[in-house]
N, C-alpha and C positions, 0 to 999 in steps of 0.2 A: 868550772870547765863546759867547754864549750859541745852541744850534741852532733857539731859538725869535728866529722873526724878530720884529721890529717891525710886519710887513705881517701877519702873524700875527695878533699882539698886540690891533691894532685890529681884524683880523674878529673874535675874538672877543668882545671890547667891542662890537660892534654887534651881534654877536649877543644879547649880553645884556644888552642897550640900555643900557649905561655907555658915562657919556660923560666918556672919558677926554682928557687932555692931550696933545698931541706928545709934550710933556716928559714924562708919565710911562710912555711905550711902553716902553722900556729897561730902567726900574726894575720895571716886571712882568714884563718878558719874563726877567727873572732872577730874579724869583720863581716864577714858573712851570715854570724850568729846574731849580729845586733841588726842588719841592714833584715833577718828574716823577723824580729822581733819585732823591726816598726811596722812592716808590709803585715803582720799580724796585730798587730795593734792600729793599723789603718781598717784592714775587716772588722772589725769589733763597735765599730762608725754604728749607728741608728742611723739604717737611711729609711727607713719605712716610710715614714711619711716625705718624700724627698722624689721630686718628679725625676725619669731618668732622662736625658738628655743626650742628645744625637753631639752634640761639641761642647768642648769648655766654656767656650766668650763666642760672639757672632764674629765675623769677617771686621775687617778694620773697616768697608765701606760701606759696610750694614750701620756702624757704630755712629758714622759721618754724616748718614744721608739727612736726616732732620737737619743738619747747623743751616 
């Protein structure tokens, strides 16, 4: 069973101005639970020895300046 209730999904839908049918609430609760579990797994990754980055990748012009 999902830790996210139908009422929470309905409230999120209301805040996002989504018109969800009652029949959709359980399915969205399951999907949101999967997303939150995935985010939690990412948070468990040991990043102690990883240097912080300001950007995930350099700009395209930086990548091709040495050519």
